[in-house]
C-alpha positions as CSV (number, residue, x, y, z in Angstrom):
1,X,-54.4,24.7,47.5
2,X,-51.4,24.6,45.3
3,X,-51.1,21.8,42.8
4,X,-48.0,19.7,43.1
5,X,-45.7,17.6,41.0
6,X,-44.8,15.7,44.2
7,X,-48.4,14.6,44.4
8,X,-48.0,13.0,41.0
9,X,-44.6,11.6,41.7
10,X,-43.5,13.3,38.4
11,X,-39.8,13.0,37.6
12,X,-37.7,14.5,34.9
13,X,-38.6,11.4,33.0
14,X,-42.3,11.9,33.6
15,X,-42.4,15.5,32.5
16,X,-42.6,14.7,28.8
17,X,-43.0,17.3,26.1
18,X,-45.0,17.0,22.9
19,X,-43.6,16.7,19.4
20,X,-46.2,15.4,17.1
21,X,-47.5,17.7,14.4
22,X,-45.3,20.6,15.6
23,X,-43.2,22.7,13.2
24,X,-39.4,22.3,13.4
25,X,-37.3,25.1,14.8
26,X,-35.7,27.4,12.2
27,X,-32.0,27.1,11.7
28,X,-30.3,29.6,14.0
29,X,-27.3,31.7,13.1
30,X,-23.9,30.3,14.3
31,X,-22.8,31.4,17.7
32,X,-20.8,34.5,18.3
33,X,-17.2,34.3,19.3
34,X,-16.7,33.1,22.9
35,X,-17.9,35.5,25.5
36,X,-15.6,38.3,26.7
37,X,-14.2,37.3,30.0
38,X,-13.3,40.2,32.3
39,X,-10.0,39.8,34.1
40,X,-11.5,39.6,37.5
41,X,-13.1,36.3,36.5
42,X,-10.4,34.9,34.3
43,X,-7.6,35.6,36.8
44,X,-9.3,34.2,39.9
45,X,-7.9,30.9,41.4
46,X,-9.9,28.3,43.2
47,X,-8.9,27.7,46.8
48,X,-9.0,23.9,46.6
49,X,-9.4,22.1,50.0
50,X,-10.0,18.5,51.0
51,X,-13.7,17.7,50.8
52,X,-13.7,15.3,53.8
53,X,-11.7,16.6,56.7
54,X,-10.9,15.1,59.1
55,X,-12.2,11.7,58.0
56,X,-14.1,10.1,55.2
57,X,-17.8,9.4,55.5
58,X,-18.5,5.6,55.4
59,X,-18.9,3.6,52.3
60,X,-17.0,5.8,49.9
61,X,-14.8,4.1,47.3
62,X,-11.0,4.0,47.9
63,X,-9.3,7.2,46.6
64,X,-12.1,9.4,47.8
65,X,-9.8,11.0,50.3
66,X,-8.1,12.8,47.3
67,X,-11.3,14.6,46.4
68,X,-11.0,18.4,46.6
69,X,-13.7,21.0,46.8
70,X,-13.8,24.6,45.8
71,X,-15.9,27.4,44.3
72,X,-15.5,30.0,41.6
73,X,-17.3,33.2,40.8
74,X,-19.0,33.8,37.4
75,X,-21.2,36.5,36.0
76,X,-24.9,36.0,36.4
77,X,-25.3,37.2,32.8
78,X,-22.5,36.5,30.4
79,X,-23.9,39.0,27.9
80,X,-23.4,41.7,30.6
81,X,-20.5,40.4,32.7
82,X,-19.6,43.8,34.2
83,X,-22.9,44.7,35.8
84,X,-21.8,43.5,39.3
85,X,-24.2,40.7,39.5
86,X,-22.3,37.5,40.2
87,X,-23.0,33.9,41.2
88,X,-21.0,31.0,42.6
89,X,-20.3,27.6,41.0
90,X,-19.3,24.7,43.2
91,X,-16.8,22.3,41.8
92,X,-14.8,19.2,42.9
93,X,-11.6,17.8,41.5
94,X,-10.1,14.3,41.9
95,X,-6.4,13.8,40.7
96,X,-4.8,10.5,40.1
97,X,-3.0,8.7,43.0
98,X,0.4,9.7,41.7
99,X,-0.4,13.4,41.5
100,X,-2.2,16.0,39.3
101,X,-2.5,15.3,35.7
102,X,-2.0,17.7,32.7
103,X,-5.3,16.4,31.3
104,X,-8.7,17.4,32.6
105,X,-12.0,15.6,32.3
106,X,-15.1,17.7,33.0
107,X,-18.2,15.6,33.8
108,X,-22.0,16.1,34.0
109,X,-24.7,13.6,35.2
110,X,-27.6,15.0,33.2
111,X,-30.9,16.1,34.3
112,X,-30.7,18.8,33.0
113,X,-29.8,20.3,36.3
114,X,-28.3,17.3,38.0
115,X,-25.9,18.1,40.8
116,X,-22.5,16.9,39.7
117,X,-20.1,17.2,42.6
118,X,-20.2,13.5,43.2
119,X,-19.3,12.5,39.6
120,X,-15.6,11.9,40.3
121,X,-16.5,9.6,43.3
122,X,-19.1,7.7,41.2
123,X,-16.5,7.2,38.5
124,X,-14.1,5.7,41.0
125,X,-16.6,2.8,41.3
126,X,-17.1,2.3,37.5
127,X,-14.3,-0.1,36.8
128,X,-12.3,2.2,34.5
129,X,-9.1,2.8,36.5
130,X,-7.2,3.7,33.3
131,X,-9.3,6.8,32.9
132,X,-9.1,7.8,36.6
133,X,-5.3,7.3,36.5
134,X,-5.0,9.6,33.4
135,X,-7.1,12.7,34.2
136,X,-8.0,15.2,36.8
137,X,-11.7,14.5,36.9
138,X,-14.0,17.5,37.7
139,X,-17.5,17.4,39.2
140,X,-19.6,20.6,38.7
141,X,-22.9,21.7,40.2
142,X,-24.0,23.8,37.2
143,X,-25.6,27.1,37.8
144,X,-29.0,26.8,39.6
145,X,-28.4,23.6,41.3
146,X,-26.8,21.9,44.3
147,X,-24.1,23.8,46.1
148,X,-23.9,26.5,43.5
149,X,-26.1,29.6,43.4
150,X,-29.6,28.0,43.2
151,X,-33.0,28.5,41.8
152,X,-36.2,27.2,43.4
153,X,-39.8,26.3,42.6
154,X,-40.8,26.9,46.2
155,X,-42.5,24.4,48.6
156,X,-45.4,22.5,47.0
157,X,-48.3,20.9,48.8
158,X,-49.4,17.4,48.2
159,X,-52.7,16.8,46.5
160,X,-53.8,13.3,47.2
161,X,-55.8,11.3,44.7
162,X,-54.9,13.2,41.6
163,X,-54.4,10.8,38.6
164,X,-53.1,11.7,35.2
165,X,-55.1,8.8,33.8
166,X,-58.4,10.4,34.9
167,X,-59.5,12.2,31.8
168,X,-62.6,13.8,33.3
169,X,-63.0,17.5,32.6
170,X,-62.5,18.2,36.3
171,X,-59.3,16.2,36.5
172,X,-57.9,17.7,33.2
173,X,-58.6,21.2,34.4
174,X,-56.9,20.5,37.8
175,X,-53.8,19.1,36.0
176,X,-53.5,22.0,33.7
177,X,-54.0,24.4,36.6
178,X,-51.1,22.5,38.4
179,X,-48.8,23.1,35.4
180,X,-49.7,26.7,35.3
181,X,-49.1,27.2,39.0
182,X,-45.8,25.3,38.9
183,X,-44.5,27.6,36.1
184,X,-45.5,30.6,38.0
185,X,-44.0,29.3,41.3
186,X,-40.7,28.3,39.7
187,X,-40.2,31.7,38.0
188,X,-41.3,33.7,41.1
189,X,-39.1,31.8,43.6
190,X,-36.1,31.7,41.2
191,X,-36.1,35.5,40.8
192,X,-33.7,37.2,38.4
193,X,-31.3,34.3,38.3
194,X,-34.0,32.0,36.8
195,X,-33.8,33.9,33.5
196,X,-30.1,33.1,33.2
197,X,-30.4,29.4,33.8
198,X,-29.8,28.4,30.2
199,X,-27.4,26.1,28.3
200,X,-25.7,29.2,26.8
201,X,-24.9,30.7,30.2
202,X,-23.9,27.3,31.6
203,X,-21.3,26.4,28.9
204,X,-19.8,29.9,29.4
205,X,-19.3,29.0,33.1
206,X,-17.7,25.7,32.0
207,X,-15.2,27.4,29.7
208,X,-14.4,29.9,32.5
209,X,-13.6,26.9,34.7
210,X,-11.2,25.7,32.0
211,X,-9.5,29.1,32.0
212,X,-9.4,29.4,35.8
213,X,-7.7,26.0,36.0
214,X,-5.3,27.1,33.3
215,X,-6.2,24.3,30.9
216,X,-5.6,24.8,27.2
217,X,-8.3,22.2,26.4
218,X,-10.6,20.0,28.4
219,X,-12.2,16.6,27.8
220,X,-15.9,15.9,28.5
221,X,-18.0,13.0,29.7
222,X,-21.7,13.7,30.0
223,X,-24.7,11.4,30.5
224,X,-28.3,12.0,29.4
225,X,-28.8,15.8,29.6
226,X,-25.0,16.0,29.9
227,X,-24.9,15.1,26.2
228,X,-26.9,18.2,25.3
229,X,-24.5,20.3,27.5
230,X,-21.4,18.6,26.0
231,X,-22.6,19.2,22.4
232,X,-23.3,22.8,23.1
233,X,-19.9,23.3,24.9
234,X,-18.2,21.9,21.8
235,X,-20.4,24.1,19.6
236,X,-19.7,27.3,21.5
237,X,-16.0,26.6,22.3
238,X,-14.7,24.2,19.6
239,X,-11.0,25.2,20.2
240,X,-11.4,24.5,24.0
241,X,-12.4,20.8,23.8
242,X,-10.4,17.7,22.9
243,X,-12.3,14.4,23.5
244,X,-16.1,14.5,24.0
245,X,-17.9,11.4,25.2
246,X,-21.8,11.6,25.1
247,X,-23.4,8.7,26.9
248,X,-27.1,8.1,26.4
249,X,-27.9,10.9,24.1
250,X,-30.6,13.6,24.2
251,X,-31.5,14.7,20.7
252,X,-29.2,17.7,21.0
253,X,-29.6,18.9,17.4
254,X,-33.3,19.5,18.1
255,X,-35.3,21.1,20.9
256,X,-36.0,20.0,24.5
257,X,-39.6,19.5,23.4
258,X,-38.3,16.9,20.9
259,X,-35.9,15.3,23.5
260,X,-38.7,14.6,26.0
261,X,-41.3,13.9,23.4
262,X,-39.6,10.6,22.6
263,X,-40.1,9.4,26.2
264,X,-43.6,7.9,26.3
265,X,-42.7,5.6,23.4
266,X,-39.3,4.7,24.7
267,X,-40.4,4.0,28.3
268,X,-43.2,1.8,27.0
269,X,-40.7,-0.1,24.8
270,X,-38.4,-0.7,27.8
271,X,-41.3,-1.8,29.9
272,X,-42.8,-4.2,27.4
273,X,-39.6,-5.6,25.9
274,X,-37.3,-5.8,28.9
275,X,-39.0,-5.3,32.3
276,X,-42.2,-7.3,31.9
277,X,-40.5,-10.3,30.4
278,X,-37.9,-10.3,33.1
279,X,-40.5,-10.2,35.8
280,X,-42.5,-13.0,34.1
281,X,-39.4,-15.2,33.7
282,X,-38.9,-14.9,37.5
283,X,-42.4,-15.7,38.6
284,X,-41.0,-18.3,40.9
285,X,-39.5,-15.4,42.9
286,X,-42.1,-12.7,42.7
287,X,-45.4,-14.5,41.8
288,X,-46.6,-11.7,39.6
289,X,-47.5,-13.8,36.5
290,X,-45.8,-16.3,34.2
291,X,-46.1,-14.2,31.0
292,X,-45.9,-10.4,30.4
293,X,-49.6,-9.9,30.1
294,X,-50.3,-11.5,33.4
295,X,-47.6,-9.3,35.1
296,X,-49.2,-6.2,33.5
297,X,-52.6,-7.2,34.9
298,X,-51.1,-7.7,38.3
299,X,-49.4,-4.3,38.2
300,X,-52.7,-2.6,37.1
301,X,-54.5,-4.3,40.0
302,X,-51.9,-3.1,42.4
303,X,-52.1,0.4,41.1
304,X,-55.9,0.4,41.4
305,X,-55.6,-0.9,45.0
306,X,-53.2,1.9,45.9
307,X,-55.4,4.5,44.4
308,X,-58.3,3.3,46.5
309,X,-56.3,2.5,49.6
310,X,-53.1,4.4,50.0
311,X,-50.5,2.9,52.3
312,X,-49.4,4.9,55.4
313,X,-45.9,6.1,55.2
314,X,-43.8,6.9,58.4
315,X,-42.1,9.9,56.9
316,X,-44.7,11.7,55.0
317,X,-48.2,11.5,53.4
318,X,-49.5,8.1,52.4
319,X,-48.2,6.5,49.2
320,X,-50.6,5.9,46.4
321,X,-50.8,5.0,42.7
322,X,-48.6,7.8,41.7
323,X,-45.7,6.6,43.9
324,X,-46.0,3.2,42.2
325,X,-45.9,5.0,38.8
326,X,-42.7,6.7,39.9
327,X,-41.0,3.5,41.2
328,X,-41.8,1.7,37.9
329,X,-40.3,4.5,35.9
330,X,-37.2,4.8,38.0
331,X,-36.7,1.0,37.7
332,X,-36.4,1.2,34.0
333,X,-33.2,3.3,34.0
334,X,-31.0,0.3,35.1
335,X,-31.4,-3.4,34.8
336,X,-29.9,-3.7,38.2
337,X,-33.0,-2.2,39.6
338,X,-35.3,-4.9,38.3
339,X,-34.9,-7.1,41.4
340,X,-35.9,-4.2,43.6
341,X,-39.0,-3.5,41.6
342,X,-39.9,-7.2,41.6
343,X,-39.5,-7.4,45.4
344,X,-41.7,-4.2,45.9
345,X,-44.4,-5.5,43.6
346,X,-44.4,-8.9,45.4
347,X,-44.7,-7.2,48.8
348,X,-47.6,-5.1,47.6
349,X,-49.3,-8.2,46.2
350,X,-49.0,-9.9,49.5
351,X,-50.4,-6.9,51.3
352,X,-47.1,-6.3,53.0
353,X,-46.6,-2.7,54.4
354,X,-42.9,-3.2,53.9
355,X,-43.3,-1.8,50.4
356,X,-44.5,1.6,51.7
357,X,-41.0,3.0,52.5
358,X,-39.7,1.9,49.1
359,X,-42.6,3.8,47.4
360,X,-42.1,6.7,49.6
361,X,-38.3,6.8,48.8
362,X,-39.1,6.7,45.1
363,X,-41.4,9.6,45.5
364,X,-39.1,11.6,47.6
365,X,-36.1,11.1,45.3
366,X,-37.7,12.9,42.4
367,X,-39.4,16.0,43.7
368,X,-38.1,17.2,47.0
369,X,-40.3,20.3,46.9
370,X,-42.2,20.2,50.2
371,X,-39.4,21.8,52.1
372,X,-38.5,25.5,51.6
373,X,-35.0,26.4,50.6
374,X,-32.7,25.0,47.9
375,X,-33.7,21.3,48.2
376,X,-35.7,21.6,45.0
377,X,-32.9,23.2,43.0
378,X,-32.4,20.3,40.7
379,X,-36.1,20.3,39.7
380,X,-36.2,24.0,39.3
381,X,-33.0,24.0,37.2
382,X,-34.4,21.2,35.0
383,X,-37.6,23.2,34.3
384,X,-35.6,26.4,33.8
385,X,-33.3,24.9,31.2
386,X,-36.1,23.1,29.3
387,X,-38.4,26.1,29.2
388,X,-35.8,28.8,28.7
389,X,-33.6,27.2,26.1
390,X,-36.0,26.4,23.3
391,X,-39.6,27.5,22.6
392,X,-42.5,25.3,23.4
393,X,-44.6,24.6,20.3
394,X,-48.3,24.1,21.2
395,X,-51.1,25.3,23.4
396,X,-52.9,24.2,26.5
397,X,-55.5,22.6,24.2
398,X,-53.0,20.7,22.2
399,X,-51.3,19.5,25.4
400,X,-54.6,18.0,26.5
401,X,-55.3,16.4,23.2
402,X,-51.9,15.0,22.6
403,X,-51.5,13.6,26.1
404,X,-54.7,11.6,25.7
405,X,-53.3,10.1,22.5
406,X,-50.0,9.3,24.1
407,X,-51.7,7.9,27.1
408,X,-53.7,5.4,25.1
409,X,-50.7,4.4,23.0
410,X,-48.1,4.3,25.9
411,X,-50.1,4.0,29.1
412,X,-47.0,3.4,31.4
413,X,-46.2,7.1,31.2
414,X,-47.8,8.7,28.2
415,X,-50.6,10.3,30.3
416,X,-48.0,12.2,32.2
417,X,-47.4,14.3,29.1
418,X,-50.2,16.5,30.3
419,X,-47.8,18.0,32.9
420,X,-46.3,20.8,30.8
421,X,-45.1,23.9,32.7
422,X,-43.3,25.2,29.6
423,X,-46.6,26.0,27.9
424,X,-47.2,28.6,30.6
425,X,-43.6,29.8,31.0
426,X,-42.6,33.4,30.4
427,X,-39.6,32.6,28.3
428,X,-36.6,35.0,28.1
429,X,-35.0,36.0,24.8
430,X,-32.7,33.0,24.2
431,X,-31.6,31.8,20.8
432,X,-29.4,28.7,20.9
433,X,-27.5,27.8,17.7
434,X,-28.1,24.4,16.2
435,X,-25.2,22.1,16.9
436,X,-23.9,20.8,13.6
437,X,-20.5,19.4,14.5
438,X,-18.8,21.7,12.0
439,X,-15.3,22.6,13.3
440,X,-15.6,20.3,16.3
441,X,-13.3,17.4,16.9
442,X,-14.9,13.9,16.5
443,X,-17.3,13.2,19.4
444,X,-18.0,9.7,20.6
445,X,-21.7,8.8,21.3
446,X,-22.9,5.8,23.3
447,X,-26.4,4.6,23.1
448,X,-28.4,1.5,24.3
449,X,-31.1,0.5,21.9
450,X,-33.9,0.3,24.6
451,X,-32.9,3.3,26.6
452,X,-36.1,4.7,28.1
453,X,-35.1,8.2,28.9
454,X,-33.2,9.2,25.8
455,X,-34.6,7.1,22.9
456,X,-32.3,5.6,20.3
457,X,-34.3,7.3,17.6
458,X,-33.4,10.7,18.9
459,X,-29.7,9.7,19.3
460,X,-29.6,8.4,15.7
461,X,-31.0,11.7,14.5
462,X,-28.4,13.7,16.4
463,X,-25.7,11.4,15.1
464,X,-26.7,12.0,11.5
465,X,-27.0,15.7,11.9
466,X,-23.7,16.2,14.0
467,X,-20.8,16.1,11.6
468,X,-17.9,13.7,12.5
469,X,-19.7,12.0,15.4
470,X,-19.3,8.3,16.0
471,X,-22.0,6.1,17.4
472,X,-21.6,3.0,19.6
473,X,-25.0,1.2,19.7
474,X,-25.4,-1.4,22.5
475,X,-27.8,-4.1,21.4
476,X,-30.1,-6.1,23.6
477,X,-29.6,-3.4,26.2
478,X,-31.7,-0.7,27.8
479,X,-29.7,0.9,30.5
480,X,-29.4,4.7,30.7
481,X,-25.7,5.2,31.0
482,X,-23.6,2.4,29.4
483,X,-20.0,3.4,30.1
484,X,-18.4,1.7,33.1
485,X,-21.1,-0.9,33.9
486,X,-19.1,-3.9,32.9
487,X,-19.4,-3.9,29.1
488,X,-15.9,-4.5,27.9
489,X,-16.7,-3.6,24.3
490,X,-18.0,-0.2,25.3
491,X,-15.4,0.5,28.0
492,X,-12.4,-0.5,25.8
493,X,-13.5,1.7,22.9
494,X,-14.1,4.8,25.2
495,X,-10.8,4.3,27.1
496,X,-8.9,4.0,23.8
497,X,-10.6,7.2,22.5
498,X,-9.9,9.2,25.7
499,X,-6.4,8.0,26.3
500,X,-4.9,7.1,23.0
501,X,-6.9,9.2,20.5
502,X,-8.3,6.2,18.8
503,X,-11.5,7.4,17.1
504,X,-13.6,4.4,16.1
505,X,-16.0,4.1,13.3
506,X,-19.7,3.4,14.1
507,X,-19.7,0.3,16.3
508,X,-22.1,-2.2,17.7
509,X,-21.6,-3.9,21.1
510,X,-23.6,-6.6,22.7
511,X,-25.4,-5.7,25.9
512,X,-24.9,-7.0,29.4
513,X,-27.5,-9.5,30.6
514,X,-29.9,-8.5,33.3
515,X,-29.1,-9.9,36.8
516,X,-30.8,-12.8,38.4
517,X,-33.0,-12.1,41.4
518,X,-31.4,-12.3,44.9
519,X,-31.7,-15.5,46.9
520,X,-34.0,-13.6,49.3
521,X,-36.3,-10.8,48.6
522,X,-34.3,-7.5,48.8
523,X,-35.2,-3.8,48.3
524,X,-31.6,-3.0,47.5
525,X,-31.2,-2.5,43.8
526,X,-27.6,-3.6,44.0
527,X,-27.0,-1.4,41.0
528,X,-23.6,-0.8,39.3
529,X,-24.7,1.9,36.9
530,X,-23.3,5.5,37.2
531,X,-26.7,6.9,38.1
532,X,-27.3,4.2,40.7
533,X,-24.0,5.1,42.3
534,X,-24.7,8.8,42.2
535,X,-28.0,8.1,44.0
536,X,-26.2,6.2,46.7
537,X,-23.7,9.1,47.1
538,X,-26.5,11.8,47.3
539,X,-25.9,14.0,50.3
540,X,-22.3,13.1,50.8
541,X,-21.1,16.5,49.6
542,X,-23.9,18.5,51.1
């Protein structure tokens, strides 16, 4: 039976990589001049059409009717663009209400590999009308994912009962076998295209889109993995970018192994400093404990109960301890998800089966790999980018040892660092340059201090190493994605930078307080963050 990440409820956030005691990557040579673009690609024009004829789907924000959809063709391999092998890239474009703009803002939701067609719609809800009125905003499904030419890891079978915290020899072997099989499946099902799912190839696609749309320069807004992509876009094509906003920063001057290596510590910090105290402060609503230690004990008991007695789920296999792990991790991305987590934990404590659909939804959101076809393309693109872009430093034995250490130090998700398909990946010959900021216009970095997915320590390293960058740090805040969530200090600085060319110095902003619980128990997160909104829009564009 195949081993499955779905069985573990592993997300992009749970697939951490190791960094301790590993050698740093050597400085790479600077990139070659921009790729040669054959005329057949440069001279194509996108046939834009309304995304929603004849009527809008429900619950879309005002202005959604202006969204246009289209596709362009790009070489599979930018190092050999005339070999006849081509792929398609799906894009959306949202112009201001008064007509097209002469300024373009390309966007990316992260991942890496997140489908981005919905980004313009999500930004309509973000409370930044000045930006939406000034730019043609583009959403892009990068190569490998969504409605573009896709890669796949193939259908995966659930393996009930597997637990990353079980360090018995039998469990450790099964987990390592699962990672080995996942790597093999992803590369087999992705075929030839999988070897060209890299950041280098992706930024070449982005610059082709700039040319196809006849833009001299473009602006960039990227979140999470989109900060890595934006930094490399500026590195490869410094003459093609104007303003670059990097929100919730991956350590883009390092390796993917280093980016994800921060996560066990960062998630543990967010859990202990933000989530547990919030749940304890609202014991009157959730009855989980009046101090963080009591809440932690309650969560541990609930996890043990789910492991022993999984709850039946109407739309799939029973939900167990790994689904709870996934819900906990997902809830740390946005403070607006804290009430949903509290309600789910309260329902579990009461023995209420109503929590089962919430757990099943959390599990299904992160690894849709039980259906054949392109549904798993985001996960497959994520692993392809991580494993193709930069070498993995370590061995299966070091993975086992380090995951045990991280699990004991950071139990909320440290044990998940045993899931490492990159250690078994047959990596293509890819040599990314180190982004240094040299020759690049000043970029604006945004970072909350308790961000769980992209740790502030990694962001600060990237800031120091990337010349000319400016860093806005948001104190007493842990949300992943800080632009457009109601923080006037952040929003005003970003808007002035994008619209008026006001480049700030390093700046500190105060965070936005966490919400109060709803008057009645609710499983609706009520979130306002960009990533919350993208999740609600999932499926709208196919």
